[in-house]
A tleap script that builds the chain and sets N, CA, C and O, in Angstrom:
source leaprc.protein.ff14SB
mol = sequence {
  NVAL VAL ILE SER GLU ARG ILE ALA LEU THR
  GLN HIE CYS LYS SER ALA SER CYS GLN ARG
  LYS TRP ARG TRP ARG TYR LEU PRO ALA LEU
  VAL ARG GLN ASN TYR PRO PHE ALA ASP ALA
  ILE VAL ALA VAL SER ASN GLN VAL ALA GLU
  ASP LEU VAL ALA ILE THR GLU LEU PRO PRO
  ARG ALA VAL LYS THR ILE TYR ASN PRO VAL
  VAL ASP ASP LEU LEU ARG SER GLN ALA ALA
  GLU SER LEU SER HIE HIE TRP PHE SER PRO
  ASP GLU PRO PRO MET ILE ILE GLY VAL GLY
  ARG LEU ALA GLU GLN LYS ASP PHE ALA THR
  LEU MET ARG ALA PHE ALA ARG VAL HIE ALA
  GLY ARG ARG VAL ARG LEU LEU ILE LEU CGLY
}
set mol.1.N position { 14.321 12.673 -6.306 }
set mol.1.CA position { 13.192 11.783 -6.456 }
set mol.1.C position { 12.765 11.329 -5.066 }
set mol.1.O position { 13.559 10.772 -4.308 }
set mol.2.N position { 11.484 11.578 -4.742 }
set mol.2.CA position { 10.915 11.142 -3.469 }
set mol.2.C position { 9.821 10.125 -3.781 }
set mol.2.O position { 8.886 10.409 -4.530 }
set mol.3.N position { 9.949 8.962 -3.209 }
set mol.3.CA position { 8.957 7.907 -3.395 }
set mol.3.C position { 8.015 7.933 -2.205 }
set mol.3.O position { 8.455 7.956 -1.055 }
set mol.4.N position { 6.720 7.928 -2.483 }
set mol.4.CA position { 5.711 7.876 -1.434 }
set mol.4.C position { 4.975 6.547 -1.562 }
set mol.4.O position { 4.214 6.331 -2.505 }
set mol.5.N position { 5.213 5.669 -0.606 }
set mol.5.CA position { 4.600 4.341 -0.633 }
set mol.5.C position { 3.339 4.349 0.211 }
set mol.5.O position { 3.357 4.795 1.358 }
set mol.6.N position { 2.240 3.856 -0.355 }
set mol.6.CA position { 0.943 3.944 0.297 }
set mol.6.C position { 0.318 2.604 0.643 }
set mol.6.O position { -0.756 2.561 1.242 }
set mol.7.N position { 0.972 1.513 0.276 }
set mol.7.CA position { 0.420 0.193 0.589 }
set mol.7.C position { 1.508 -0.703 1.162 }
set mol.7.O position { 2.693 -0.527 0.879 }
set mol.8.N position { 1.084 -1.668 1.973 }
set mol.8.CA position { 2.005 -2.708 2.441 }
set mol.8.C position { 2.136 -3.686 1.282 }
set mol.8.O position { 1.275 -4.539 1.067 }
set mol.9.N position { 3.200 -3.550 0.559 }
set mol.9.CA position { 3.372 -4.235 -0.714 }
set mol.9.C position { 3.304 -5.754 -0.604 }
set mol.9.O position { 2.694 -6.398 -1.457 }
set mol.10.N position { 3.908 -6.336 0.414 }
set mol.10.CA position { 3.894 -7.802 0.501 }
set mol.10.C position { 2.475 -8.322 0.685 }
set mol.10.O position { 2.110 -9.329 0.078 }
set mol.11.N position { 1.672 -7.662 1.503 }
set mol.11.CA position { 0.281 -8.083 1.686 }
set mol.11.C position { -0.513 -7.881 0.402 }
set mol.11.O position { -1.295 -8.744 0.003 }
set mol.12.N position { -0.309 -6.746 -0.233 }
set mol.12.CA position { -1.066 -6.441 -1.443 }
set mol.12.C position { -0.751 -7.446 -2.550 }
set mol.12.O position { -1.655 -7.891 -3.257 }
set mol.13.N position { 0.510 -7.802 -2.702 }
set mol.13.CA position { 0.899 -8.756 -3.754 }
set mol.13.C position { 0.359 -10.154 -3.490 }
set mol.13.O position { 0.204 -10.943 -4.422 }
set mol.14.N position { 0.069 -10.469 -2.227 }
set mol.14.CA position { -0.473 -11.784 -1.880 }
set mol.14.C position { -1.994 -11.847 -2.024 }
set mol.14.O position { -2.567 -12.935 -1.980 }
set mol.15.N position { -2.652 -10.707 -2.193 }
set mol.15.CA position { -4.114 -10.693 -2.259 }
set mol.15.C position { -4.597 -11.434 -3.502 }
set mol.15.O position { -3.883 -11.532 -4.500 }
set mol.16.N position { -5.796 -11.945 -3.425 }
set mol.16.CA position { -6.355 -12.749 -4.513 }
set mol.16.C position { -6.416 -11.962 -5.823 }
set mol.16.O position { -6.136 -12.515 -6.886 }
set mol.17.N position { -6.774 -10.694 -5.757 }
set mol.17.CA position { -6.890 -9.909 -6.994 }
set mol.17.C position { -5.540 -9.706 -7.664 }
set mol.17.O position { -5.469 -9.637 -8.891 }
set mol.18.N position { -4.469 -9.610 -6.886 }
set mol.18.CA position { -3.131 -9.427 -7.465 }
set mol.18.C position { -2.536 -10.731 -7.959 }
set mol.18.O position { -1.736 -10.727 -8.895 }
set mol.19.N position { -2.909 -11.846 -7.351 }
set mol.19.CA position { -2.366 -13.132 -7.765 }
set mol.19.C position { -2.730 -13.443 -9.210 }
set mol.19.O position { -2.004 -14.160 -9.899 }
set mol.20.N position { -3.847 -12.903 -9.664 }
set mol.20.CA position { -4.285 -13.158 -11.034 }
set mol.20.C position { -3.562 -12.274 -12.049 }
set mol.20.O position { -3.652 -12.522 -13.252 }
set mol.21.N position { -2.856 -11.262 -11.590 }
set mol.21.CA position { -2.182 -10.334 -12.494 }
set mol.21.C position { -0.685 -10.606 -12.468 }
set mol.21.O position { -0.050 -10.421 -11.430 }
set mol.22.N position { -0.115 -11.034 -13.563 }
set mol.22.CA position { 1.283 -11.456 -13.623 }
set mol.22.C position { 2.247 -10.364 -13.195 }
set mol.22.O position { 3.283 -10.661 -12.600 }
set mol.23.N position { 1.933 -9.113 -13.482 }
set mol.23.CA position { 2.900 -8.039 -13.208 }
set mol.23.C position { 3.184 -7.859 -11.718 }
set mol.23.O position { 4.261 -7.391 -11.349 }
set mol.24.N position { 2.239 -8.221 -10.864 }
set mol.24.CA position { 2.455 -8.055 -9.424 }
set mol.24.C position { 3.527 -8.995 -8.902 }
set mol.24.O position { 4.141 -8.716 -7.872 }
set mol.25.N position { 3.765 -10.103 -9.593 }
set mol.25.CA position { 4.808 -11.034 -9.162 }
set mol.25.C position { 6.193 -10.404 -9.255 }
set mol.25.O position { 7.099 -10.776 -8.509 }
set mol.26.N position { 6.357 -9.455 -10.166 }
set mol.26.CA position { 7.660 -8.845 -10.402 }
set mol.26.C position { 7.874 -7.553 -9.618 }
set mol.26.O position { 8.999 -7.061 -9.529 }
set mol.27.N position { 6.823 -7.012 -9.060 }
set mol.27.CA position { 6.926 -5.717 -8.395 }
set mol.27.C position { 7.886 -5.710 -7.204 }
set mol.27.O position { 8.708 -4.798 -7.119 }
set mol.28.N position { 7.831 -6.676 -6.276 }
set mol.28.CA position { 8.782 -6.630 -5.161 }
set mol.28.C position { 10.239 -6.594 -5.620 }
set mol.28.O position { 11.050 -5.879 -5.031 }
set mol.29.N position { 10.581 -7.352 -6.658 }
set mol.29.CA position { 11.961 -7.341 -7.158 }
set mol.29.C position { 12.314 -5.979 -7.749 }
set mol.29.O position { 13.431 -5.496 -7.562 }
set mol.30.N position { 11.383 -5.362 -8.455 }
set mol.30.CA position { 11.633 -4.028 -9.018 }
set mol.30.C position { 11.793 -2.981 -7.921 }
set mol.30.O position { 12.629 -2.084 -8.031 }
set mol.31.N position { 11.000 -3.096 -6.876 }
set mol.31.CA position { 11.108 -2.184 -5.739 }
set mol.31.C position { 12.469 -2.357 -5.076 }
set mol.31.O position { 13.162 -1.378 -4.801 }
set mol.32.N position { 12.843 -3.593 -4.824 }
set mol.32.CA position { 14.128 -3.887 -4.185 }
set mol.32.C position { 15.292 -3.335 -5.014 }
set mol.32.O position { 16.275 -2.844 -4.460 }
set mol.33.N position { 15.177 -3.415 -6.316 }
set mol.33.CA position { 16.255 -2.982 -7.212 }
set mol.33.C position { 16.324 -1.462 -7.370 }
set mol.33.O position { 17.415 -0.911 -7.518 }
set mol.34.N position { 15.175 -0.776 -7.340 }
set mol.34.CA position { 15.151 0.640 -7.702 }
set mol.34.C position { 14.970 1.630 -6.565 }
set mol.34.O position { 15.484 2.747 -6.644 }
set mol.35.N position { 14.268 1.263 -5.526 }
set mol.35.CA position { 14.024 2.222 -4.445 }
set mol.35.C position { 15.301 2.738 -3.783 }
set mol.35.O position { 15.325 3.897 -3.370 }
set mol.36.N position { 16.357 1.943 -3.662 }
set mol.36.CA position { 17.578 2.480 -3.040 }
set mol.36.C position { 18.171 3.698 -3.755 }
set mol.36.O position { 18.970 4.425 -3.166 }
set mol.37.N position { 17.795 3.927 -5.002 }
set mol.37.CA position { 18.315 5.074 -5.744 }
set mol.37.C position { 17.532 6.359 -5.492 }
set mol.37.O position { 17.943 7.424 -5.951 }
set mol.38.N position { 16.428 6.282 -4.781 }
set mol.38.CA position { 15.618 7.462 -4.499 }
set mol.38.C position { 16.342 8.385 -3.529 }
set mol.38.O position { 17.139 7.935 -2.705 }
set mol.39.N position { 16.057 9.677 -3.633 }
set mol.39.CA position { 16.624 10.650 -2.696 }
set mol.39.C position { 15.973 10.527 -1.326 }
set mol.39.O position { 16.611 10.766 -0.301 }
set mol.40.N position { 14.699 10.152 -1.315 }
set mol.40.CA position { 13.978 9.960 -0.060 }
set mol.40.C position { 12.830 8.986 -0.310 }
set mol.40.O position { 12.297 8.891 -1.415 }
set mol.41.N position { 12.468 8.264 0.754 }
set mol.41.CA position { 11.347 7.328 0.687 }
set mol.41.C position { 10.432 7.631 1.863 }
set mol.41.O position { 10.872 7.704 3.010 }
set mol.42.N position { 9.151 7.804 1.558 }
set mol.42.CA position { 8.157 8.147 2.567 }
set mol.42.C position { 7.084 7.067 2.573 }
set mol.42.O position { 6.664 6.599 1.515 }
set mol.43.N position { 6.643 6.675 3.755 }
set mol.43.CA position { 5.540 5.730 3.902 }
set mol.43.C position { 4.427 6.405 4.697 }
set mol.43.O position { 4.689 7.301 5.499 }
set mol.44.N position { 3.190 5.977 4.477 }
set mol.44.CA position { 2.051 6.630 5.133 }
set mol.44.C position { 1.735 6.044 6.502 }
set mol.44.O position { 0.868 6.563 7.206 }
set mol.45.N position { 2.428 4.962 6.896 }
set mol.45.CA position { 2.234 4.400 8.227 }
set mol.45.C position { 3.489 3.621 8.604 }
set mol.45.O position { 4.312 3.296 7.748 }
set mol.46.N position { 3.625 3.329 9.886 }
set mol.46.CA position { 4.776 2.541 10.337 }
set mol.46.C position { 4.750 1.133 9.750 }
set mol.46.O position { 5.799 0.577 9.426 }
set mol.47.N position { 3.554 0.552 9.610 }
set mol.47.CA position { 3.449 -0.789 9.032 }
set mol.47.C position { 3.937 -0.792 7.589 }
set mol.47.O position { 4.668 -1.697 7.186 }
set mol.48.N position { 3.546 0.200 6.813 }
set mol.48.CA position { 3.993 0.292 5.421 }
set mol.48.C position { 5.510 0.495 5.382 }
set mol.48.O position { 6.192 -0.093 4.543 }
set mol.49.N position { 6.037 1.321 6.281 }
set mol.49.CA position { 7.488 1.554 6.331 }
set mol.49.C position { 8.236 0.268 6.673 }
set mol.49.O position { 9.241 -0.049 6.036 }
set mol.50.N position { 7.759 -0.475 7.670 }
set mol.50.CA position { 8.412 -1.726 8.058 }
set mol.50.C position { 8.377 -2.746 6.930 }
set mol.50.O position { 9.356 -3.454 6.691 }
set mol.51.N position { 7.250 -2.817 6.242 }
set mol.51.CA position { 7.116 -3.725 5.112 }
set mol.51.C position { 8.107 -3.354 4.011 }
set mol.51.O position { 8.744 -4.226 3.420 }
set mol.52.N position { 8.229 -2.076 3.744 }
set mol.52.CA position { 9.136 -1.597 2.702 }
set mol.52.C position { 10.592 -1.873 3.059 }
set mol.52.O position { 11.380 -2.260 2.196 }
set mol.53.N position { 10.951 -1.678 4.315 }
set mol.53.CA position { 12.315 -1.980 4.776 }
set mol.53.C position { 12.602 -3.472 4.599 }
set mol.53.O position { 13.699 -3.853 4.191 }
set mol.54.N position { 11.615 -4.309 4.908 }
set mol.54.CA position { 11.803 -5.751 4.759 }
set mol.54.C position { 11.999 -6.142 3.292 }
set mol.54.O position { 12.815 -7.011 2.983 }
set mol.55.N position { 11.255 -5.505 2.395 }
set mol.55.CA position { 11.361 -5.824 0.969 }
set mol.55.C position { 12.682 -5.335 0.392 }
set mol.55.O position { 13.362 -6.070 -0.323 }
set mol.56.N position { 13.043 -4.104 0.701 }
set mol.56.CA position { 14.199 -3.464 0.066 }
set mol.56.C position { 15.509 -3.768 0.767 }
set mol.56.O position { 16.581 -3.607 0.185 }
set mol.57.N position { 15.425 -4.212 2.027 }
set mol.57.CA position { 16.593 -4.438 2.871 }
set mol.57.C position { 17.372 -3.133 3.108 }
set mol.57.O position { 18.569 -3.154 3.394 }
set mol.58.N position { 16.671 -2.004 2.983 }
set mol.58.CA position { 17.255 -0.702 3.327 }
set mol.58.C position { 17.297 -0.575 4.844 }
set mol.58.O position { 16.524 -1.234 5.539 }
set mol.59.N position { 18.183 0.259 5.364 }
set mol.59.CA position { 18.152 0.493 6.813 }
set mol.59.C position { 16.852 1.215 7.186 }
set mol.59.O position { 16.369 2.047 6.418 }
set mol.60.N position { 16.287 0.909 8.345 }
set mol.60.CA position { 15.016 1.536 8.744 }
set mol.60.C position { 15.033 3.063 8.674 }
set mol.60.O position { 14.005 3.671 8.376 }
set mol.61.N position { 16.177 3.693 8.941 }
set mol.61.CA position { 16.231 5.160 8.908 }
set mol.61.C position { 16.060 5.711 7.497 }
set mol.61.O position { 15.853 6.913 7.332 }
set mol.62.N position { 16.144 4.851 6.469 }
set mol.62.CA position { 16.017 5.304 5.076 }
set mol.62.C position { 14.565 5.560 4.689 }
set mol.62.O position { 14.298 6.222 3.686 }
set mol.63.N position { 13.624 5.039 5.480 }
set mol.63.CA position { 12.207 5.221 5.171 }
set mol.63.C position { 11.576 6.043 6.286 }
set mol.63.O position { 11.582 5.636 7.448 }
set mol.64.N position { 11.038 7.189 5.932 }
set mol.64.CA position { 10.389 8.078 6.899 }
set mol.64.C position { 8.876 7.880 6.837 }
set mol.64.O position { 8.310 7.690 5.761 }
set mol.65.N position { 8.235 7.927 7.990 }
set mol.65.CA position { 6.778 7.835 8.041 }
set mol.65.C position { 6.185 9.238 8.131 }
set mol.65.O position { 6.513 10.008 9.034 }
set mol.66.N position { 5.326 9.550 7.201 }
set mol.66.CA position { 4.567 10.804 7.230 }
set mol.66.C position { 3.103 10.403 7.043 }
set mol.66.O position { 2.696 9.980 5.961 }
set mol.67.N position { 2.333 10.540 8.102 }
set mol.67.CA position { 0.933 10.120 8.053 }
set mol.67.C position { 0.119 11.023 7.145 }
set mol.67.O position { 0.413 12.209 6.996 }
set mol.68.N position { -0.910 10.442 6.540 }
set mol.68.CA position { -1.823 11.237 5.726 }
set mol.68.C position { -2.543 12.240 6.630 }
set mol.68.O position { -3.058 11.864 7.683 }
set mol.69.N position { -2.583 13.497 6.232 }
set mol.69.CA position { -3.297 14.474 7.066 }
set mol.69.C position { -4.804 14.282 6.945 }
set mol.69.O position { -5.355 14.244 5.845 }
set mol.70.N position { -5.459 14.162 8.096 }
set mol.70.CA position { -6.907 13.995 8.077 }
set mol.70.C position { -7.604 14.944 9.055 }
set mol.70.O position { -8.825 15.089 9.007 }
set mol.71.N position { -6.857 15.577 9.921 }
set mol.71.CA position { -7.469 16.450 10.924 }
set mol.71.C position { -7.328 17.899 10.469 }
set mol.71.O position { -6.218 18.404 10.306 }
set mol.72.N position { -8.468 18.560 10.268 }
set mol.72.CA position { -8.466 19.966 9.884 }
set mol.72.C position { -9.563 20.682 10.668 }
set mol.72.O position { -10.226 20.073 11.508 }
set mol.73.N position { -9.753 21.948 10.402 }
set mol.73.CA position { -10.739 22.727 11.153 }
set mol.73.C position { -12.159 22.197 10.960 }
set mol.73.O position { -12.948 22.197 11.905 }
set mol.74.N position { -12.493 21.748 9.759 }
set mol.74.CA position { -13.827 21.201 9.519 }
set mol.74.C position { -14.050 19.958 10.373 }
set mol.74.O position { -15.108 19.812 10.985 }
set mol.75.N position { -13.087 19.078 10.420 }
set mol.75.CA position { -13.213 17.867 11.239 }
set mol.75.C position { -13.343 18.231 12.715 }
set mol.75.O position { -14.158 17.647 13.431 }
set mol.76.N position { -12.552 19.182 13.166 }
set mol.76.CA position { -12.635 19.596 14.572 }
set mol.76.C position { -14.022 20.147 14.911 }
set mol.76.O position { -14.568 19.841 15.971 }
set mol.77.N position { -14.588 20.952 14.023 }
set mol.77.CA position { -15.916 21.514 14.291 }
set mol.77.C position { -16.984 20.419 14.260 }
set mol.77.O position { -17.914 20.436 15.067 }
set mol.78.N position { -16.854 19.475 13.340 }
set mol.78.CA position { -17.819 18.374 13.293 }
set mol.78.C position { -17.688 17.467 14.511 }
set mol.78.O position { -18.689 16.950 15.006 }
set mol.79.N position { -16.469 17.270 14.996 }
set mol.79.CA position { -16.247 16.427 16.171 }
set mol.79.C position { -16.867 17.050 17.418 }
set mol.79.O position { -17.224 16.332 18.352 }
set mol.80.N position { -17.000 18.363 17.447 }
set mol.80.CA position { -17.582 19.049 18.603 }
set mol.80.C position { -19.109 18.926 18.631 }
set mol.80.O position { -19.729 19.176 19.665 }
set mol.81.N position { -19.716 18.544 17.507 }
set mol.81.CA position { -21.173 18.407 17.455 }
set mol.81.C position { -21.611 17.179 18.255 }
set mol.81.O position { -20.882 16.192 18.356 }
set mol.82.N position { -22.816 17.263 18.820 }
set mol.82.CA position { -23.318 16.133 19.604 }
set mol.82.C position { -23.875 15.060 18.669 }
set mol.82.O position { -24.330 15.346 17.561 }
set mol.83.N position { -23.824 13.816 19.151 }
set mol.83.CA position { -24.391 12.704 18.400 }
set mol.83.C position { -25.845 12.540 18.801 }
set mol.83.O position { -26.170 12.472 19.986 }
set mol.84.N position { -26.709 12.478 17.812 }
set mol.84.CA position { -28.121 12.353 18.141 }
set mol.84.C position { -28.701 10.996 17.752 }
set mol.84.O position { -29.883 10.745 17.987 }
set mol.85.N position { -27.898 10.123 17.166 }
set mol.85.CA position { -28.408 8.815 16.762 }
set mol.85.C position { -28.554 7.914 17.988 }
set mol.85.O position { -27.688 7.903 18.862 }
set mol.86.N position { -29.641 7.168 18.048 }
set mol.86.CA position { -29.916 6.337 19.225 }
set mol.86.C position { -28.878 5.236 19.447 }
set mol.86.O position { -28.761 4.742 20.569 }
set mol.87.N position { -28.133 4.839 18.438 }
set mol.87.CA position { -27.098 3.816 18.616 }
set mol.87.C position { -26.011 4.260 19.585 }
set mol.87.O position { -25.314 3.429 20.168 }
set mol.88.N position { -25.867 5.571 19.757 }
set mol.88.CA position { -24.805 6.095 20.603 }
set mol.88.C position { -25.291 6.425 22.017 }
set mol.88.O position { -24.553 7.029 22.795 }
set mol.89.N position { -26.496 6.046 22.349 }
set mol.89.CA position { -27.029 6.271 23.688 }
set mol.89.C position { -26.343 5.333 24.678 }
set mol.89.O position { -25.926 4.237 24.304 }
set mol.90.N position { -26.222 5.757 25.940 }
set mol.90.CA position { -25.536 4.933 26.939 }
set mol.90.C position { -26.170 3.564 27.161 }
set mol.90.O position { -25.471 2.615 27.518 }
set mol.91.N position { -27.486 3.446 26.956 }
set mol.91.CA position { -28.147 2.168 27.215 }
set mol.91.C position { -28.134 1.221 26.011 }
set mol.91.O position { -28.714 0.137 26.074 }
set mol.92.N position { -27.491 1.612 24.936 }
set mol.92.CA position { -27.404 0.777 23.743 }
set mol.92.C position { -26.219 -0.186 23.845 }
set mol.92.O position { -25.302 0.047 24.633 }
set mol.93.N position { -26.230 -1.267 23.053 }
set mol.93.CA position { -25.109 -2.216 23.115 }
set mol.93.C position { -23.805 -1.592 22.624 }
set mol.93.O position { -23.822 -0.588 21.911 }
set mol.94.N position { -22.682 -2.184 23.005 }
set mol.94.CA position { -21.396 -1.656 22.538 }
set mol.94.C position { -21.304 -1.711 21.013 }
set mol.94.O position { -21.973 -2.507 20.354 }
set mol.95.N position { -20.462 -0.846 20.485 }
set mol.95.CA position { -20.318 -0.766 19.043 }
set mol.95.C position { -18.852 -0.956 18.652 }
set mol.95.O position { -17.945 -0.391 19.263 }
set mol.96.N position { -18.654 -1.763 17.624 }
set mol.96.CA position { -17.339 -1.926 17.020 }
set mol.96.C position { -17.346 -1.088 15.749 }
set mol.96.O position { -18.259 -1.195 14.930 }
set mol.97.N position { -16.322 -0.253 15.591 }
set mol.97.CA position { -16.266 0.635 14.426 }
set mol.97.C position { -15.042 0.294 13.599 }
set mol.97.O position { -13.930 0.223 14.121 }
set mol.98.N position { -15.250 0.083 12.304 }
set mol.98.CA position { -14.167 -0.132 11.349 }
set mol.98.C position { -14.125 1.052 10.398 }
set mol.98.O position { -15.163 1.491 9.903 }
set mol.99.N position { -12.938 1.569 10.143 }
set mol.99.CA position { -12.791 2.735 9.284 }
set mol.99.C position { -11.746 2.450 8.216 }
set mol.99.O position { -10.657 1.965 8.525 }
set mol.100.N position { -12.067 2.746 6.972 }
set mol.100.CA position { -11.100 2.575 5.892 }
set mol.100.C position { -11.796 2.436 4.552 }
set mol.100.O position { -13.017 2.298 4.477 }
set mol.101.N position { -11.000 2.477 3.501 }
set mol.101.CA position { -11.552 2.267 2.163 }
set mol.101.C position { -12.183 0.888 2.097 }
set mol.101.O position { -11.688 -0.058 2.709 }
set mol.102.N position { -13.265 0.776 1.361 }
set mol.102.CA position { -13.900 -0.524 1.181 }
set mol.102.C position { -13.164 -1.237 0.055 }
set mol.102.O position { -13.644 -1.325 -1.075 }
set mol.103.N position { -11.988 -1.741 0.399 }
set mol.103.CA position { -11.118 -2.407 -0.565 }
set mol.103.C position { -10.608 -3.698 0.051 }
set mol.103.O position { -10.525 -3.820 1.273 }
set mol.104.N position { -10.272 -4.651 -0.786 }
set mol.104.CA position { -9.787 -5.952 -0.326 }
set mol.104.C position { -8.598 -5.795 0.623 }
set mol.104.O position { -8.468 -6.537 1.596 }
set mol.105.N position { -7.749 -4.839 0.337 }
set mol.105.CA position { -6.546 -4.613 1.142 }
set mol.105.C position { -6.873 -4.326 2.601 }
set mol.105.O position { -6.097 -4.692 3.484 }
set mol.106.N position { -7.998 -3.683 2.875 }
set mol.106.CA position { -8.374 -3.335 4.254 }
set mol.106.C position { -8.961 -4.521 5.017 }
set mol.106.O position { -9.111 -4.452 6.237 }
set mol.107.N position { -9.289 -5.587 4.329 }
set mol.107.CA position { -9.717 -6.858 4.925 }
set mol.107.C position { -10.898 -6.728 5.886 }
set mol.107.O position { -10.853 -7.231 7.009 }
set mol.108.N position { -11.944 -6.055 5.440 }
set mol.108.CA position { -13.152 -5.966 6.257 }
set mol.108.C position { -13.841 -7.320 6.386 }
set mol.108.O position { -14.657 -7.514 7.288 }
set mol.109.N position { -13.525 -8.257 5.500 }
set mol.109.CA position { -14.109 -9.603 5.604 }
set mol.109.C position { -13.724 -10.255 6.931 }
set mol.109.O position { -14.554 -10.896 7.576 }
set mol.110.N position { -12.469 -10.090 7.335 }
set mol.110.CA position { -12.037 -10.644 8.624 }
set mol.110.C position { -12.760 -9.958 9.774 }
set mol.110.O position { -13.173 -10.618 10.727 }
set mol.111.N position { -12.915 -8.649 9.694 }
set mol.111.CA position { -13.649 -7.914 10.729 }
set mol.111.C position { -15.085 -8.437 10.834 }
set mol.111.O position { -15.593 -8.634 11.938 }
set mol.112.N position { -15.730 -8.659 9.703 }
set mol.112.CA position { -17.118 -9.130 9.736 }
set mol.112.C position { -17.226 -10.556 10.274 }
set mol.112.O position { -18.182 -10.879 10.979 }
set mol.113.N position { -16.250 -11.416 9.946 }
set mol.113.CA position { -16.261 -12.767 10.520 }
set mol.113.C position { -16.049 -12.719 12.036 }
set mol.113.O position { -16.713 -13.436 12.785 }
set mol.114.N position { -15.132 -11.879 12.474 }
set mol.114.CA position { -14.892 -11.731 13.916 }
set mol.114.C position { -16.120 -11.154 14.603 }
set mol.114.O position { -16.498 -11.594 15.689 }
set mol.115.N position { -16.737 -10.174 13.970 }
set mol.115.CA position { -17.951 -9.584 14.531 }
set mol.115.C position { -19.044 -10.644 14.677 }
set mol.115.O position { -19.733 -10.684 15.697 }
set mol.116.N position { -19.207 -11.490 13.681 }
set mol.116.CA position { -20.234 -12.539 13.739 }
set mol.116.C position { -20.004 -13.462 14.934 }
set mol.116.O position { -20.956 -13.893 15.583 }
set mol.117.N position { -18.747 -13.759 15.220 }
set mol.117.CA position { -18.430 -14.625 16.368 }
set mol.117.C position { -18.774 -13.929 17.683 }
set mol.117.O position { -19.343 -14.540 18.587 }
set mol.118.N position { -18.425 -12.650 17.782 }
set mol.118.CA position { -18.739 -11.891 19.001 }
set mol.118.C position { -20.249 -11.739 19.137 }
set mol.118.O position { -20.804 -11.929 20.219 }
set mol.119.N position { -20.913 -11.397 18.029 }
set mol.119.CA position { -22.363 -11.167 18.026 }
set mol.119.C position { -23.134 -12.422 18.407 }
set mol.119.O position { -24.236 -12.325 18.947 }
set mol.120.N position { -22.583 -13.588 18.140 }
set mol.120.CA position { -23.254 -14.842 18.514 }
set mol.120.C position { -23.358 -14.999 20.029 }
set mol.120.O position { -24.238 -15.705 20.523 }
set mol.121.N position { -22.461 -14.342 20.766 }
set mol.121.CA position { -22.446 -14.500 22.217 }
set mol.121.C position { -22.937 -13.304 23.002 }
set mol.121.O position { -23.174 -13.406 24.206 }
set mol.122.N position { -23.095 -12.171 22.336 }
set mol.122.CA position { -23.559 -10.974 23.069 }
set mol.122.C position { -24.127 -9.963 22.103 }
set mol.122.O position { -23.873 -10.004 20.899 }
set mol.123.N position { -24.899 -9.059 22.659 }
set mol.123.CA position { -25.478 -7.982 21.851 }
set mol.123.C position { -24.405 -6.948 21.565 }
set mol.123.O position { -23.818 -6.387 22.489 }
set mol.124.N position { -24.148 -6.695 20.297 }
set mol.124.CA position { -23.126 -5.744 19.877 }
set mol.124.C position { -23.470 -5.267 18.469 }
set mol.124.O position { -24.157 -5.965 17.723 }
set mol.125.N position { -23.000 -4.100 18.114 }
set mol.125.CA position { -23.251 -3.556 16.786 }
set mol.125.C position { -21.946 -3.330 16.065 }
set mol.125.O position { -20.898 -3.150 16.685 }
set mol.126.N position { -22.023 -3.340 14.721 }
set mol.126.CA position { -20.858 -3.068 13.876 }
set mol.126.C position { -21.180 -1.902 12.973 }
set mol.126.O position { -22.213 -1.887 12.304 }
set mol.127.N position { -20.285 -0.918 12.954 }
set mol.127.CA position { -20.414 0.235 12.082 }
set mol.127.C position { -19.145 0.318 11.243 }
set mol.127.O position { -18.040 0.410 11.778 }
set mol.128.N position { -19.315 0.286 9.918 }
set mol.128.CA position { -18.157 0.400 9.017 }
set mol.128.C position { -18.259 1.721 8.274 }
set mol.128.O position { -19.250 1.996 7.598 }
set mol.129.N position { -17.224 2.529 8.408 }
set mol.129.CA position { -17.150 3.804 7.698 }
set mol.129.C position { -16.103 3.668 6.619 }
set mol.129.O position { -14.919 3.516 6.917 }
set mol.130.N position { -16.522 3.718 5.371 }
set mol.130.CA position { -15.554 3.533 4.297 }
set mol.130.C position { -15.915 4.313 3.072 }
set mol.130.O position { -15.196 4.263 2.074 }
savepdb mol mol.pdb
quit
């Protein structure tokens, strides 16, 4: 049995949407009780792995990080193409880019609040890819 963990469980369980669902209150205890019996545990990032180690109290070497594959030949060919949008011209203001699913867990609300503070003092753009 290989467990693949894809979320930072402690953060996810604290989110407003999970607080309303009773079952999320019990999930950390179930993870702590059952994950040690797995043959292997994989996390998609170091942050998720560290969070899982903290919840389960497993030794850090018990959780391996294997990143989601996102780079392929199509991406490489698209990356080689030139950008023609005027926002990317050298004389344009700096740009802050946020990338991720448009989900509460990714906390784009904090990014937008921070952007508003920066934007109040200087010309800057925000691009969210989700």
